[in-house]
N, C-alpha and C positions, 0 to 999 in steps of 0.2 A: 601258938606261943612256945609250946613244950620242944618244938624242932627247932626254933631258935635260940632257947635255953641251952639246947643240949650242943649246938654248933658252935655255940660262944664257950662251952665248957671245953670242948674238944679245942678251941683255937688257945684257949688259954692252957690247957695242958700241953699243946704243942709248943707253944712259945716257951713255956716252963722248961719242959723237958731239951729244947734246941739251947737254952741259955744254961742248964746244969749241964748239958755235955760241953758246952766251950770252957764251963770252969772246972769241969773234972780234971783231977791231976792225972795226967797222961804218966809220968813217971810211977805211979801206982798200979799203973795195970799191967797184968801179968800174961800175956798174951798166949803165953806156952801152956797155960793151965786152965782148968775147968773156969767157966763155962767156955772160953773162948777156944782151945784146942779142939781139933775137928774130933768127931765121935767115931767110933771104927765103921758104923754104917755109913758115913759121909765119904769114905775113902780119898781123903783128903781133898774136898771139894768136888771129886769127879762125877757123886752121885748126880749133881745139879745139871749135869751136861744131860740126863735123860729128860729134865725139863726145858731144854733148848735154852739155855739162858743167854748164849752168846747173842740170840737174835733179840732179845728184847731188853736186857740190862741195861743198855745205854737210852732205853726210850721213856725210863722212869725217870719224873722230876729229880733232879739232882741240887740239894742245897748250895753246893759251891758254884753252882753256876745263878743261882737265885741272889746269893750273897758273897760275891766273888772276894770281897776285902776281909770278910770274917772267916770263910770256910776256905783250906786248902783246896785247889784244884786236883782233882783226881784223874790225871792223865799221865801217862807212862812217856818220860822224854827217854831219849838215847843215852844220854848221860845222868844218873842219878848218884847223889851221895848216900852214903850208908845212914845217917842220922835222918836224912828225909823219907828212906824208906823206911826206917824203923818207926817214923812219924807216921806214916802212912798205913803201916799194920794196926798200930795203937788208934786211928781214927776208925778203922774198921769196927773196932771193939767198942768204940763211943758209939756209933750208928747203931750197931746192933743192942745196945744196952739201951738209947734212946727208943727205938723202937718197940722194944719188950716192955719198957715203961709205958710207952703209949698202950699196948694193947692190955696192960694190966689197969692202967687209969679209965681206957674206955670201958670199963665196966660201969663206970659211973652214969653210964646212961640210963640204966634202971634207976635212977632217982627221976627221970623226966618222962619215962613211959611206962606205960603197963608191961606186964611180962611179957607177952606176945610181940608186941612191937620192939621191946627194948632188945628182944635176943636176934631179930633182924637187924636191928640197925647194929647192933654188936657183931654181928658176923660178916657185916660189910666193913665195919671197922679195922675187926682184926685180918681180914683179907687185904684189904688196903696196906696194911702195914707188914705183911707177911713175906712181900716181894724183896722189902729192902734188906729184911734178915738173910733171906736167901742170897743174895748178892754179896752181903758181908761173909756170910759164911763159904761161899763160893771162891772169894777174890784173897781171903785172908791165908788160906794155905799157897795160894800161887804166891803171894808176896812173899810168903815167908820163906819159900824155896829160892826166889831171886834173891833175896836178901843173904841165905846162906852160899849161894854161888857168888854173889859180890865179895862176901868175906872171905872163900876159898881165893878169889883172884885177887883181892887186894895181900892177903898173906903171902901169896906165890909170888908177887912182884916184890913185897918188901923182903922176903927171903933173899931172891936175886940179887937185890941191893944191899945186903947186911943191916937192914933197917929192923927195928923192934917190930914184931907183928902188932896193928894197930887195931884190928878188928878181930873179937873176940866173939866168935859165934855162939848165940844163945843155944840152949838145947831145945830142940823142938821135939 
């Protein structure tokens, strides 16, 4: 019975975090500052190459595949507009917030089990959420570099045609 209650608790916190992530105001997300800015030890996401992330990141479940009408597809296309790219960057922040929230609320398993069992359950839950955070922290700097390159290209094209620069690159 305790296991069922804990599973129900985890499901409810999962649905709640998914819902909160959907209603979170993207315009308020500052992806160029803490906690979303890469830490120096991350080397703009390159540290995650040591975890061989390219081989497993597409294998973990993706909410955009489970709920295609609600979640934006996370695949790059050959031509992408700057607002869409910026939205993708902000989505990485929301996904990171969601999984950190799940890790914190995962401590609720201590209400259902004795300490020794709860520690084991929480460790499993913690490490089940960790890959999602790693993927976001790996992809965000790459998306930011792509965004900056698109801004430079857009501004160069506009300069050639004497149009006003329509893209102002955020300070990364």
